[in-house]
ZADO-1210 file (C-alpha; in nm, 4 decimals, padded with zeros to 6 digits):
<atoms>
<atom x="-01.5487" y="00.2247" z="01.0024" code="MET" pos="1"/>
<atom x="-01.9018" y="00.4363" z="00.9018" code="THR" pos="2"/>
<atom x="-01.9420" y="00.4677" z="00.5348" code="GLY" pos="3"/>
<atom x="-02.1924" y="00.5395" z="00.2665" code="HIS" pos="4"/>
<atom x="-02.4653" y="00.3271" z="00.2451" code="HIS" pos="5"/>
<atom x="-02.2600" y="-00.0254" z="00.2466" code="ASP" pos="6"/>
<atom x="-01.9292" y="00.1069" z="00.1913" code="CYS" pos="7"/>
<atom x="-01.6240" y="00.1462" z="00.3422" code="ILE" pos="8"/>
<atom x="-01.4052" y="00.4323" z="00.4412" code="ASP" pos="9"/>
<atom x="-01.0809" y="00.3435" z="00.2502" code="LEU" pos="10"/>
<atom x="-00.9078" y="00.6487" z="00.3609" code="ALA" pos="11"/>
<atom x="-00.9182" y="00.5242" z="00.7413" code="SER" pos="12"/>
<atom x="-00.6474" y="00.5291" z="00.9839" code="ARG" pos="13"/>
<atom x="-00.8294" y="00.2083" z="01.1009" code="GLY" pos="14"/>
<atom x="-00.7592" y="00.0306" z="00.7866" code="LEU" pos="15"/>
<atom x="-00.3983" y="00.1550" z="00.7639" code="GLY" pos="16"/>
<atom x="-00.4581" y="00.5230" z="00.6067" code="GLY" pos="17"/>
<atom x="-00.1823" y="00.7643" z="00.6297" code="SER" pos="18"/>
<atom x="-00.1488" y="01.1422" z="00.5297" code="VAL" pos="19"/>
<atom x="00.1552" y="01.1326" z="00.3976" code="VAL" pos="20"/>
<atom x="00.2251" y="01.5304" z="00.3041" code="ALA" pos="21"/>
<atom x="00.0245" y="01.8624" z="00.3645" code="ALA" pos="22"/>
<atom x="00.1365" y="02.1784" z="00.2524" code="SER" pos="23"/>
<atom x="00.0806" y="02.3456" z="00.5909" code="ASP" pos="24"/>
<atom x="-00.0635" y="02.2205" z="00.9458" code="GLU" pos="25"/>
<atom x="-00.0439" y="02.5609" z="01.1499" code="SER" pos="26"/>
<atom x="-00.3299" y="02.5211" z="01.3052" code="PHE" pos="27"/>
<atom x="-00.4822" y="02.1685" z="01.2870" code="GLY" pos="28"/>
<atom x="-00.2455" y="01.8763" z="01.2261" code="ILE" pos="29"/>
<atom x="-00.2931" y="01.7071" z="00.9120" code="LYS" pos="30"/>
<atom x="-00.3300" y="01.3332" z="01.0610" code="GLU" pos="31"/>
<atom x="-00.6758" y="01.4258" z="01.2026" code="ARG" pos="32"/>
<atom x="-00.8252" y="01.4324" z="00.8485" code="LEU" pos="33"/>
<atom x="-00.8684" y="01.0150" z="00.8756" code="ILE" pos="34"/>
<atom x="-00.9106" y="00.9939" z="01.2116" code="ASP" pos="35"/>
<atom x="-01.1894" y="00.7034" z="01.2607" code="PRO" pos="36"/>
<atom x="-01.3913" y="00.8847" z="01.5458" code="SER" pos="37"/>
<atom x="-01.6295" y="01.1695" z="01.4766" code="GLU" pos="38"/>
<atom x="-01.4846" y="01.5300" z="01.5264" code="PRO" pos="39"/>
<atom x="-01.6003" y="01.7351" z="01.8276" code="THR" pos="40"/>
<atom x="-01.5055" y="02.0445" z="01.9574" code="PHE" pos="41"/>
<atom x="-01.4454" y="02.2498" z="02.2931" code="VAL" pos="42"/>
<atom x="-01.4992" y="02.6403" z="02.2718" code="PRO" pos="43"/>
<atom x="-01.2275" y="02.8258" z="02.4397" code="GLY" pos="44"/>
<atom x="-00.9607" y="02.5258" z="02.4745" code="THR" pos="45"/>
<atom x="-00.6215" y="02.7049" z="02.3694" code="TYR" pos="46"/>
<atom x="-00.2816" y="02.5698" z="02.3433" code="ASP" pos="47"/>
<atom x="00.0398" y="02.7485" z="02.1422" code="LEU" pos="48"/>
<atom x="-00.1482" y="02.6961" z="01.8413" code="ARG" pos="49"/>
<atom x="-00.4238" y="02.8620" z="01.9135" code="GLY" pos="50"/>
<atom x="-00.7512" y="02.7544" z="01.9740" code="GLU" pos="51"/>
<atom x="-00.7731" y="02.3635" z="01.9730" code="VAL" pos="52"/>
<atom x="-00.9261" y="02.2021" z="01.6537" code="VAL" pos="53"/>
<atom x="-01.0335" y="01.8282" z="01.5898" code="ASP" pos="54"/>
<atom x="-00.9034" y="01.8918" z="01.1924" code="GLY" pos="55"/>
<atom x="-00.6448" y="01.9894" z="01.0035" code="TRP" pos="56"/>
<atom x="-00.6355" y="02.3338" z="00.9490" code="GLU" pos="57"/>
<atom x="-00.3934" y="02.5446" z="00.7709" code="THR" pos="58"/>
<atom x="-00.2430" y="02.9383" z="00.8620" code="ARG" pos="59"/>
<atom x="-00.4369" y="03.2383" z="00.7054" code="ARG" pos="60"/>
<atom x="-00.3529" y="03.3576" z="00.3469" code="HIS" pos="61"/>
<atom x="-00.2155" y="03.0404" z="00.1634" code="ALA" pos="62"/>
<atom x="-00.1794" y="03.2258" z="-00.1927" code="GLY" pos="63"/>
<atom x="-00.2852" y="03.1586" z="-00.5181" code="LEU" pos="64"/>
<atom x="-00.1902" y="02.7897" z="-00.5492" code="ALA" pos="65"/>
<atom x="-00.4087" y="02.7085" z="-00.2184" code="GLY" pos="66"/>
<atom x="-00.3451" y="02.4044" z="00.0500" code="ASP" pos="67"/>
<atom x="-00.2970" y="02.0532" z="-00.0222" code="TRP" pos="68"/>
<atom x="-00.3056" y="01.6826" z="00.1273" code="ALA" pos="69"/>
<atom x="-00.1845" y="01.3737" z="00.0253" code="VAL" pos="70"/>
<atom x="-00.3319" y="01.0628" z="00.1506" code="ILE" pos="71"/>
<atom x="-00.2361" y="00.7048" z="00.0824" code="ARG" pos="72"/>
<atom x="-00.5534" y="00.4736" z="00.1177" code="LEU" pos="73"/>
<atom x="-00.5724" y="00.2278" z="00.3666" code="GLY" pos="74"/>
<atom x="-00.7469" y="-00.0117" z="00.1583" code="VAL" pos="75"/>
<atom x="-00.6858" y="00.0608" z="-00.2272" code="PRO" pos="76"/>
<atom x="-00.9956" y="00.0397" z="-00.3875" code="GLY" pos="77"/>
<atom x="-01.2763" y="00.2201" z="-00.5880" code="ARG" pos="78"/>
<atom x="-01.3954" y="00.5246" z="-00.4532" code="VAL" pos="79"/>
<atom x="-01.7426" y="00.5924" z="-00.4707" code="ARG" pos="80"/>
<atom x="-01.8326" y="00.9028" z="-00.2853" code="ALA" pos="81"/>
<atom x="-01.6090" y="01.1414" z="-00.0846" code="VAL" pos="82"/>
<atom x="-01.7245" y="01.3568" z="00.2580" code="ASP" pos="83"/>
<atom x="-01.4949" y="01.6522" z="00.3216" code="VAL" pos="84"/>
<atom x="-01.6550" y="01.7213" z="00.6489" code="ASP" pos="85"/>
<atom x="-01.6022" y="02.0812" z="00.7786" code="THR" pos="86"/>
<atom x="-01.8032" y="02.0383" z="01.0824" code="ARG" pos="87"/>
<atom x="-01.7054" y="02.2700" z="01.3701" code="PHE" pos="88"/>
<atom x="-01.4935" y="02.4640" z="01.1223" code="PHE" pos="89"/>
<atom x="-01.7566" y="02.8247" z="01.0807" code="THR" pos="90"/>
<atom x="-01.5625" y="03.1025" z="00.9853" code="GLY" pos="91"/>
<atom x="-01.2310" y="02.9292" z="00.9160" code="ASN" pos="92"/>
<atom x="-01.3602" y="02.6491" z="00.6415" code="HIS" pos="93"/>
<atom x="-01.2014" y="02.6852" z="00.3149" code="PRO" pos="94"/>
<atom x="-01.4265" y="02.7690" z="00.0093" code="THR" pos="95"/>
<atom x="-01.4238" y="02.5134" z="-00.1958" code="GLY" pos="96"/>
<atom x="-01.1813" y="02.1999" z="-00.3409" code="TYR" pos="97"/>
<atom x="-01.0940" y="01.9672" z="-00.5740" code="ARG" pos="98"/>
<atom x="-00.9405" y="01.5839" z="-00.5365" code="LEU" pos="99"/>
<atom x="-00.7275" y="01.3898" z="-00.7584" code="ASP" pos="100"/>
<atom x="-00.6682" y="01.0342" z="-00.7446" code="GLY" pos="101"/>
<atom x="-00.3333" y="00.8166" z="-00.8304" code="ALA" pos="102"/>
<atom x="-00.2514" y="00.4519" z="-00.8661" code="VAL" pos="103"/>
<atom x="00.1231" y="00.3882" z="-00.7414" code="LEU" pos="104"/>
<atom x="00.3087" y="00.1495" z="-00.6172" code="ALA" pos="105"/>
<atom x="00.3977" y="00.1044" z="-00.2505" code="PRO" pos="106"/>
<atom x="00.7597" y="00.2153" z="-00.3068" code="SER" pos="107"/>
<atom x="00.6497" y="00.5039" z="-00.5338" code="ASP" pos="108"/>
<atom x="00.7166" y="00.8591" z="-00.3722" code="ASP" pos="109"/>
<atom x="00.3651" y="01.0877" z="-00.4325" code="PRO" pos="110"/>
<atom x="00.5060" y="01.3623" z="-00.3904" code="LEU" pos="111"/>
<atom x="00.7526" y="01.3904" z="-00.6523" code="VAL" pos="112"/>
<atom x="00.6899" y="01.5414" z="-00.9929" code="PRO" pos="113"/>
<atom x="00.5576" y="01.3476" z="-01.2953" code="GLY" pos="114"/>
<atom x="00.2930" y="01.1661" z="-01.0808" code="ILE" pos="115"/>
<atom x="-00.0175" y="01.1024" z="-01.2752" code="ARG" pos="116"/>
<atom x="-00.3351" y="01.2522" z="-01.0774" code="TRP" pos="117"/>
<atom x="-00.6470" y="01.2337" z="-01.2799" code="PHE" pos="118"/>
<atom x="-00.9679" y="01.4605" z="-01.1428" code="PRO" pos="119"/>
<atom x="-01.2019" y="01.2708" z="-00.8737" code="LEU" pos="120"/>
<atom x="-01.3722" y="01.5791" z="-00.8169" code="VAL" pos="121"/>
<atom x="-01.3998" y="01.8788" z="-01.0130" code="GLU" pos="122"/>
<atom x="-01.3838" y="02.2253" z="-00.8057" code="LEU" pos="123"/>
<atom x="-01.6567" y="02.1952" z="-00.5844" code="THR" pos="124"/>
<atom x="-01.7806" y="02.4616" z="-00.3440" code="SER" pos="125"/>
<atom x="-01.7855" y="02.3975" z="00.0699" code="LEU" pos="126"/>
<atom x="-02.0331" y="02.4625" z="00.3310" code="LYS" pos="127"/>
<atom x="-01.9111" y="02.5256" z="00.6815" code="PRO" pos="128"/>
<atom x="-01.9819" y="02.3311" z="00.9941" code="ASP" pos="129"/>
<atom x="-02.1459" y="02.0239" z="00.7756" code="SER" pos="130"/>
<atom x="-02.0845" y="01.7288" z="00.5808" code="ARG" pos="131"/>
<atom x="-02.0180" y="01.7692" z="00.2349" code="ASN" pos="132"/>
<atom x="-02.0787" y="01.4334" z="00.0814" code="ILE" pos="133"/>
<atom x="-02.0124" y="01.4293" z="-00.3068" code="ILE" pos="134"/>
<atom x="-02.0580" y="01.1120" z="-00.5507" code="GLY" pos="135"/>
<atom x="-01.7781" y="00.9674" z="-00.7618" code="VAL" pos="136"/>
<atom x="-01.7822" y="00.8482" z="-01.1223" code="SER" pos="137"/>
<atom x="-01.4091" y="00.7057" z="-01.1452" code="GLU" pos="138"/>
<atom x="-01.3994" y="00.3459" z="-01.1938" code="THR" pos="139"/>
<atom x="-01.0338" y="00.2930" z="-01.1658" code="ARG" pos="140"/>
<atom x="-00.8650" y="00.1241" z="-00.7820" code="ARG" pos="141"/>
<atom x="-00.7071" y="00.4204" z="-00.6392" code="ILE" pos="142"/>
<atom x="-00.4309" y="00.3833" z="-00.3824" code="THR" pos="143"/>
<atom x="-00.3396" y="00.7554" z="-00.3003" code="HIS" pos="144"/>
<atom x="-00.5935" y="01.0583" z="-00.3302" code="ILE" pos="145"/>
<atom x="-00.4697" y="01.4305" z="-00.2868" code="ARG" pos="146"/>
<atom x="-00.7099" y="01.7187" z="-00.1601" code="LEU" pos="147"/>
<atom x="-00.6421" y="02.0629" z="-00.3067" code="ARG" pos="148"/>
<atom x="-00.8324" y="02.3397" z="-00.1114" code="LEU" pos="149"/>
<atom x="-00.9424" y="02.6436" z="-00.3195" code="GLU" pos="150"/>
<atom x="-00.8304" y="02.8964" z="-00.0250" code="SER" pos="151"/>
<atom x="-00.7009" y="02.8405" z="00.3118" code="ASP" pos="152"/>
<atom x="-00.8977" y="02.7158" z="00.6041" code="GLY" pos="153"/>
<atom x="-00.9377" y="02.3631" z="00.7882" code="GLY" pos="154"/>
<atom x="-01.1309" y="02.0524" z="00.7485" code="VAL" pos="155"/>
<atom x="-01.2054" y="01.8146" z="01.0240" code="ALA" pos="156"/>
<atom x="-01.2539" y="01.4912" z="00.8372" code="ARG" pos="157"/>
<atom x="-01.1827" y="01.3654" z="00.4671" code="LEU" pos="158"/>
<atom x="-01.3843" y="01.0074" z="00.4141" code="ARG" pos="159"/>
<atom x="-01.3235" y="00.7912" z="00.1015" code="ALA" pos="160"/>
<atom x="-01.6263" y="00.5943" z="00.0856" code="PHE" pos="161"/>
<atom x="-01.5807" y="00.2746" z="-00.1566" code="GLY" pos="162"/>
<atom x="-01.5279" y="-00.0806" z="-00.2126" code="GLU" pos="163"/>
<atom x="-01.2184" y="-00.2479" z="-00.1494" code="ALA" pos="164"/>
<atom x="-01.0513" y="-00.4107" z="-00.4933" code="VAL" pos="165"/>
<atom x="-00.8190" y="-00.6755" z="-00.3400" code="PRO" pos="166"/>
<atom x="-00.5103" y="-00.8007" z="-00.5723" code="ASP" pos="167"/>
<atom x="-00.6063" y="-01.1608" z="-00.7115" code="PRO" pos="168"/>
<atom x="-00.2170" y="-01.2863" z="-00.6968" code="ARG" pos="169"/>
<atom x="-00.2302" y="-01.2523" z="-00.3290" code="LEU" pos="170"/>
<atom x="-00.5121" y="-01.5004" z="-00.3251" code="TRP" pos="171"/>
<atom x="-00.3930" y="-01.7660" z="-00.4786" code="ALA" pos="172"/>
<atom x="-00.3741" y="-02.0864" z="-00.3187" code="GLY" pos="173"/>
<atom x="-00.3901" y="-01.9067" z="00.0525" code="VAL" pos="174"/>
<atom x="-00.6736" y="-01.8861" z="00.2763" code="THR" pos="175"/>
<atom x="-00.7971" y="-01.5634" z="00.3311" code="MET" pos="176"/>
<atom x="-01.0266" y="-01.3438" z="00.5807" code="GLU" pos="177"/>
<atom x="-01.3238" y="-01.3558" z="00.3149" code="VAL" pos="178"/>
<atom x="-01.5511" y="-01.1574" z="00.5812" code="SER" pos="179"/>
<atom x="-01.2952" y="-00.8540" z="00.6341" code="GLY" pos="180"/>
<atom x="-01.3810" y="-00.5203" z="00.5172" code="ALA" pos="181"/>
<atom x="-00.9909" y="-00.5003" z="00.3330" code="GLU" pos="182"/>
<atom x="-01.0564" y="-00.7775" z="00.1324" code="ASN" pos="183"/>
<atom x="-01.3729" y="-00.6907" z="00.0179" code="GLY" pos="184"/>
<atom x="-01.6415" y="-00.7921" z="00.2935" code="GLY" pos="185"/>
<atom x="-01.9186" y="-00.5895" z="00.3856" code="ARG" pos="186"/>
<atom x="-02.2152" y="-00.5804" z="00.6764" code="VAL" pos="187"/>
<atom x="-02.5169" y="-00.5510" z="00.4603" code="VAL" pos="188"/>
<atom x="-02.7688" y="-00.5407" z="00.7516" code="TRP" pos="189"/>
<atom x="-02.8126" y="-00.5716" z="01.0897" code="SER" pos="190"/>
<atom x="-03.0771" y="-00.5820" z="01.3200" code="SER" pos="191"/>
<atom x="-03.0233" y="-00.3118" z="01.5670" code="ASP" pos="192"/>
<atom x="-02.7167" y="-00.0502" z="01.6125" code="THR" pos="193"/>
<atom x="-02.8368" y="00.1207" z="01.9368" code="PHE" pos="194"/>
<atom x="-02.4534" y="00.1304" z="02.0851" code="TYR" pos="195"/>
<atom x="-02.2522" y="00.0968" z="01.7815" code="SER" pos="196"/>
<atom x="-02.2062" y="00.0199" z="01.4392" code="ASP" pos="197"/>
<atom x="-02.1773" y="-00.3295" z="01.3062" code="ALA" pos="198"/>
<atom x="-01.9508" y="-00.2606" z="01.0609" code="ARG" pos="199"/>
<atom x="-01.7017" y="-00.2877" z="01.3322" code="ALA" pos="200"/>
<atom x="-01.7286" y="-00.6368" z="01.3500" code="LEU" pos="201"/>
<atom x="-01.5170" y="-00.7040" z="01.0293" code="ILE" pos="202"/>
<atom x="-01.2325" y="-00.4224" z="01.0995" code="ALA" pos="203"/>
<atom x="-00.8711" y="-00.5839" z="01.0578" code="PRO" pos="204"/>
<atom x="-00.7532" y="-00.4881" z="01.3599" code="ASP" pos="205"/>
<atom x="-00.8019" y="-00.5933" z="01.7673" code="ARG" pos="206"/>
<atom x="-01.0959" y="-00.4381" z="01.9359" code="PRO" pos="207"/>
<atom x="-00.9706" y="-00.1401" z="02.1679" code="ARG" pos="208"/>
<atom x="-01.2451" y="-00.1056" z="02.4205" code="ASN" pos="209"/>
<atom x="-01.6171" y="-00.1732" z="02.4797" code="MET" pos="210"/>
<atom x="-01.7221" y="00.0902" z="02.1785" code="GLY" pos="211"/>
<atom x="-01.5103" y="-00.0687" z="01.9196" code="ASP" pos="212"/>
<atom x="-01.7702" y="-00.3473" z="01.8151" code="GLY" pos="213"/>
<atom x="-02.1277" y="-00.4183" z="01.7745" code="TRP" pos="214"/>
<atom x="-02.3395" y="-00.3460" z="02.0750" code="GLU" pos="215"/>
<atom x="-02.7285" y="-00.3523" z="02.0686" code="THR" pos="216"/>
<atom x="-02.9826" y="-00.2252" z="02.3146" code="ARG" pos="217"/>
<atom x="-03.1300" y="-00.4840" z="02.5952" code="ARG" pos="218"/>
<atom x="-03.4240" y="-00.7074" z="02.4507" code="ARG" pos="219"/>
<atom x="-03.7156" y="-00.6771" z="02.6817" code="ARG" pos="220"/>
<atom x="-03.9364" y="-00.9481" z="02.4237" code="ASP" pos="221"/>
<atom x="-03.6584" y="-01.2339" z="02.5444" code="ILE" pos="222"/>
<atom x="-03.7875" y="-01.5878" z="02.4101" code="GLY" pos="223"/>
<atom x="-03.6467" y="-01.9157" z="02.3084" code="PRO" pos="224"/>
<atom x="-03.6128" y="-01.7775" z="01.9415" code="ASP" pos="225"/>
<atom x="-03.5502" y="-01.4045" z="01.9632" code="THR" pos="226"/>
<atom x="-03.1760" y="-01.2458" z="01.8834" code="HIS" pos="227"/>
<atom x="-02.9990" y="-00.9652" z="01.7172" code="ASP" pos="228"/>
<atom x="-02.8211" y="-01.0921" z="01.3892" code="ALA" pos="229"/>
<atom x="-02.6023" y="-00.8959" z="01.1251" code="VAL" pos="230"/>
<atom x="-02.5543" y="-01.0266" z="00.7511" code="THR" pos="231"/>
<atom x="-02.2096" y="-01.0095" z="00.6355" code="ILE" pos="232"/>
<atom x="-02.1682" y="-01.0418" z="00.2462" code="ALA" pos="233"/>
<atom x="-01.8086" y="-01.2405" z="00.1534" code="LEU" pos="234"/>
<atom x="-01.5686" y="-01.0834" z="-00.0688" code="ALA" pos="235"/>
<atom x="-01.6192" y="-01.3717" z="-00.3029" code="VAL" pos="236"/>
<atom x="-01.7573" y="-01.7209" z="-00.2685" code="PRO" pos="237"/>
<atom x="-01.5595" y="-01.9378" z="-00.1090" code="CYS" pos="238"/>
<atom x="-01.5046" y="-02.2511" z="00.0768" code="ASP" pos="239"/>
<atom x="-01.5015" y="-02.1613" z="00.4609" code="LEU" pos="240"/>
<atom x="-01.2440" y="-02.3143" z="00.6925" code="GLN" pos="241"/>
<atom x="-01.2821" y="-02.1556" z="01.0667" code="ARG" pos="242"/>
<atom x="-01.4852" y="-01.8692" z="01.1999" code="ILE" pos="243"/>
<atom x="-01.4025" y="-01.6182" z="01.4958" code="GLU" pos="244"/>
<atom x="-01.5907" y="-01.5176" z="01.7526" code="VAL" pos="245"/>
<atom x="-01.4646" y="-01.2073" z="01.9800" code="ASP" pos="246"/>
<atom x="-01.6207" y="-01.0704" z="02.2830" code="THR" pos="247"/>
<atom x="-01.3006" y="-00.8877" z="02.3767" code="SER" pos="248"/>
<atom x="-01.3934" y="-00.5917" z="02.5917" code="CYS" pos="249"/>
<atom x="-01.7281" y="-00.7229" z="02.6229" code="TYR" pos="250"/>
<atom x="-01.7435" y="-00.7947" z="03.0088" code="VAL" pos="251"/>
<atom x="-02.0893" y="-00.7837" z="03.1323" code="PHE" pos="252"/>
<atom x="-02.2888" y="-00.7385" z="02.8290" code="ASN" pos="253"/>
<atom x="-02.1290" y="-00.9860" z="02.6028" code="ALA" pos="254"/>
<atom x="-02.4109" y="-01.1853" z="02.3789" code="SER" pos="255"/>
<atom x="-02.4703" y="-01.5218" z="02.5694" code="ARG" pos="256"/>
<atom x="-02.4590" y="-01.7402" z="02.2692" code="GLU" pos="257"/>
<atom x="-02.3731" y="-01.7067" z="01.8811" code="VAL" pos="258"/>
<atom x="-02.5308" y="-01.9161" z="01.5885" code="SER" pos="259"/>
<atom x="-02.3678" y="-01.8559" z="01.2359" code="VAL" pos="260"/>
<atom x="-02.5688" y="-01.9525" z="00.8942" code="LEU" pos="261"/>
<atom x="-02.4588" y="-01.9258" z="00.5522" code="GLY" pos="262"/>
<atom x="-02.6049" y="-01.8570" z="00.2138" code="SER" pos="263"/>
<atom x="-02.4760" y="-01.9633" z="-00.1577" code="ARG" pos="264"/>
<atom x="-02.7176" y="-01.6760" z="-00.2947" code="ASP" pos="265"/>
<atom x="-02.7096" y="-01.3359" z="-00.3459" code="ARG" pos="266"/>
<atom x="-02.9836" y="-01.0905" z="-00.4399" code="PRO" pos="267"/>
<atom x="-03.1299" y="-01.0755" z="-00.7695" code="ASP" pos="268"/>
<atom x="-03.1488" y="-00.7249" z="-00.9271" code="GLY" pos="269"/>
<atom x="-03.3010" y="-00.4655" z="-00.7147" code="GLY" pos="270"/>
<atom x="-03.3779" y="-00.6968" z="-00.4060" code="SER" pos="271"/>
<atom x="-03.2634" y="-00.6969" z="-00.0472" code="ALA" pos="272"/>
<atom x="-03.0284" y="-00.9290" z="00.1365" code="TRP" pos="273"/>
<atom x="-03.2976" y="-01.0223" z="00.3444" code="TRP" pos="274"/>
<atom x="-03.4763" y="-01.2008" z="-00.0072" code="SER" pos="275"/>
<atom x="-03.1976" y="-01.4765" z="00.0428" code="VAL" pos="276"/>
<atom x="-03.2040" y="-01.7867" z="00.2052" code="PRO" pos="277"/>
<atom x="-02.9678" y="-01.8593" z="00.4575" code="PHE" pos="278"/>
<atom x="-03.0072" y="-02.2290" z="00.5043" code="ASP" pos="279"/>
<atom x="-02.6323" y="-02.3684" z="00.5374" code="VAL" pos="280"/>
<atom x="-02.5744" y="-02.4128" z="00.9211" code="PRO" pos="281"/>
<atom x="-02.2161" y="-02.3237" z="00.9758" code="VAL" pos="282"/>
<atom x="-02.2110" y="-02.3036" z="01.3379" code="LEU" pos="283"/>
<atom x="-02.4949" y="-02.4299" z="01.5836" code="ALA" pos="284"/>
<atom x="-02.5633" y="-02.2170" z="01.8759" code="ARG" pos="285"/>
<atom x="-02.3182" y="-02.1951" z="02.1021" code="THR" pos="286"/>
<atom x="-02.2348" y="-02.0544" z="02.4449" code="ALA" pos="287"/>
<atom x="-01.9826" y="-01.7938" z="02.4788" code="LEU" pos="288"/>
<atom x="-01.7740" y="-01.6179" z="02.7456" code="SER" pos="289"/>
<atom x="-01.7303" y="-01.2408" z="02.8113" code="ALA" pos="290"/>
<atom x="-01.4341" y="-01.1135" z="02.7083" code="ASP" pos="291"/>
<atom x="-01.3051" y="-01.3712" z="02.5053" code="THR" pos="292"/>
<atom x="-01.1765" y="-01.4902" z="02.1589" code="ARG" pos="293"/>
<atom x="-01.2919" y="-01.8187" z="01.9926" code="ARG" pos="294"/>
<atom x="-01.1674" y="-01.9672" z="01.6756" code="VAL" pos="295"/>
<atom x="-01.3990" y="-02.2834" z="01.5466" code="PHE" pos="296"/>
<atom x="-01.2869" y="-02.4998" z="01.2287" code="VAL" pos="297"/>
<atom x="-01.5846" y="-02.6004" z="01.0244" code="VAL" pos="298"/>
<atom x="-01.5821" y="-02.8314" z="00.7383" code="ASP" pos="299"/>
<atom x="-01.5273" y="-02.6928" z="00.4104" code="SER" pos="300"/>
<atom x="-01.6854" y="-02.9206" z="00.2320" code="GLN" pos="301"/>
<atom x="-02.0042" y="-02.8548" z="00.3972" code="GLU" pos="302"/>
<atom x="-01.9546" y="-02.4989" z="00.3810" code="ASN" pos="303"/>
<atom x="-01.8519" y="-02.4761" z="00.0122" code="SER" pos="304"/>
<atom x="-01.9734" y="-02.1950" z="-00.2157" code="GLY" pos="305"/>
<atom x="-02.0671" y="-01.9624" z="00.0780" code="VAL" pos="306"/>
<atom x="-02.1476" y="-01.6098" z="-00.0342" code="THR" pos="307"/>
<atom x="-02.2589" y="-01.4590" z="00.3093" code="ALA" pos="308"/>
<atom x="-02.3298" y="-01.4949" z="00.6403" code="LEU" pos="309"/>
<atom x="-02.5955" y="-01.4399" z="00.8973" code="ARG" pos="310"/>
<atom x="-02.4725" y="-01.4195" z="01.2572" code="VAL" pos="311"/>
<atom x="-02.7251" y="-01.4503" z="01.5234" code="GLN" pos="312"/>
<atom x="-02.6847" y="-01.3218" z="01.8829" code="ALA" pos="313"/>
<atom x="-02.8832" y="-01.4747" z="02.1246" code="HIS" pos="314"/>
<atom x="-03.0940" y="-01.2770" z="02.2595" code="PRO" pos="315"/>
<atom x="-02.8979" y="-00.9566" z="02.2479" code="ASP" pos="316"/>
<atom x="-02.5524" y="-00.7581" z="02.3947" code="GLY" pos="317"/>
<atom x="-02.1877" y="-00.7197" z="02.2395" code="GLY" pos="318"/>
<atom x="-01.9586" y="-00.8535" z="02.0008" code="LEU" pos="319"/>
<atom x="-01.6213" y="-00.7413" z="01.8843" code="ALA" pos="320"/>
<atom x="-01.5214" y="-00.9138" z="01.6077" code="ARG" pos="321"/>
<atom x="-01.6506" y="-01.1485" z="01.3499" code="PHE" pos="322"/>
<atom x="-01.3838" y="-01.3037" z="01.1142" code="ARG" pos="323"/>
<atom x="-01.4752" y="-01.6141" z="00.8319" code="ALA" pos="324"/>
<atom x="-01.1603" y="-01.7401" z="00.6825" code="LEU" pos="325"/>
<atom x="-01.1666" y="-01.9425" z="00.3831" code="GLY" pos="326"/>
<atom x="-01.0221" y="-02.0004" z="00.0123" code="ARG" pos="327"/>
<atom x="-01.2354" y="-01.8816" z="-00.2819" code="PRO" pos="328"/>
<atom x="-01.3972" y="-02.1334" z="-00.4902" code="THR" pos="329"/>
<atom x="-01.2982" y="-02.1399" z="-00.8972" code="ALA" pos="330"/>
<atom x="-01.5936" y="-01.9228" z="-00.9698" code="ALA" pos="331"/>
<atom x="-01.5073" y="-01.6838" z="-00.6791" code="GLY" pos="332"/>
<atom x="-01.1319" y="-01.6507" z="-00.7780" code="PHE" pos="333"/>
<atom x="-01.2593" y="-01.5367" z="-01.1586" code="ALA" pos="334"/>
<atom x="-01.4985" y="-01.3103" z="-00.9684" code="GLU" pos="335"/>
<atom x="-01.1987" y="-01.1493" z="-00.8123" code="LEU" pos="336"/>
<atom x="-00.9980" y="-01.1358" z="-01.1022" code="GLN" pos="337"/>
<atom x="-01.2877" y="-00.9698" z="-01.3092" code="SER" pos="338"/>
<atom x="-01.2799" y="-00.6973" z="-01.0360" code="ARG" pos="339"/>
<atom x="-00.9444" y="-00.6516" z="-01.0818" code="TRP" pos="340"/>
<atom x="-00.9578" y="-00.6020" z="-01.4013" code="ASP" pos="341"/>
<atom x="-01.2284" y="-00.4087" z="-01.4620" code="ALA" pos="342"/>
<atom x="-01.0613" y="-00.1226" z="-01.1959" code="ALA" pos="343"/>
<atom x="-00.7579" y="-00.0903" z="-01.4145" code="LEU" pos="344"/>
</atoms>
């Protein structure tokens, strides 16, 4: 779930992304491109394909057309930046790349002739053994991207950082996970990310292990009111109905207690989320159990029009997932529709 500022990686396999095709994968399989983990490398390790690489690597001498890979985004949305990561590829990295986007229906075949691909990144050189991050100005909602290498070579990871643009028709009259990354929720601040990134809290899947969640360092200044916290901006203003706090896989280091405050405001202009009042008491300070998933019903009238949540972990420790479910307000649904229309 790593991202560019408060964006999410729309292409990540953790969000349902898939590398649907590639021109070649002789030395490194194409699926590595969107693995959520950071790339690694152990020198001198070989298999039948050659030295083992953690990424997508093609054979030598691709020809004038170069090599390519097509990725279906796990979450369609607006791409704001991309990272063509060549870490651990030194003498075998590509010389450059282009990136294209497309808007396709789920049943469309992205490989058939006639697909309307449009440029996201023009020809750009690549540095070896490094992250290569560049901004994207295209405003359309993207469903597929195509990575075109200028030459043969290896790429460790491809990240498409952006924001989800959900279809408003799927939200009409139903309760949605308004905090979820795949629906447009964002972690915009956290007090501590010593052991892991707080953005894992709003991932759509179930936690897999103790590293798949938010864990802070051990506080030594414990007092009556000391705690760690994370701020989650909801997809749109909504009437909250339920929240879920999950400590799965945290057996000896789960947070002892949790409390949740809501806000009906958003930052103005260039101000930050810390300037927004969190004065809606969503969940009073409540004891948690280790390695346990808890669901709490909240009053939608008392929690109407909430735009963001502050999840407070007392005094420190680990939370695996946090989910907030509710229905968009009339203003929230209008905002969702406006965001959709602007991305067409």
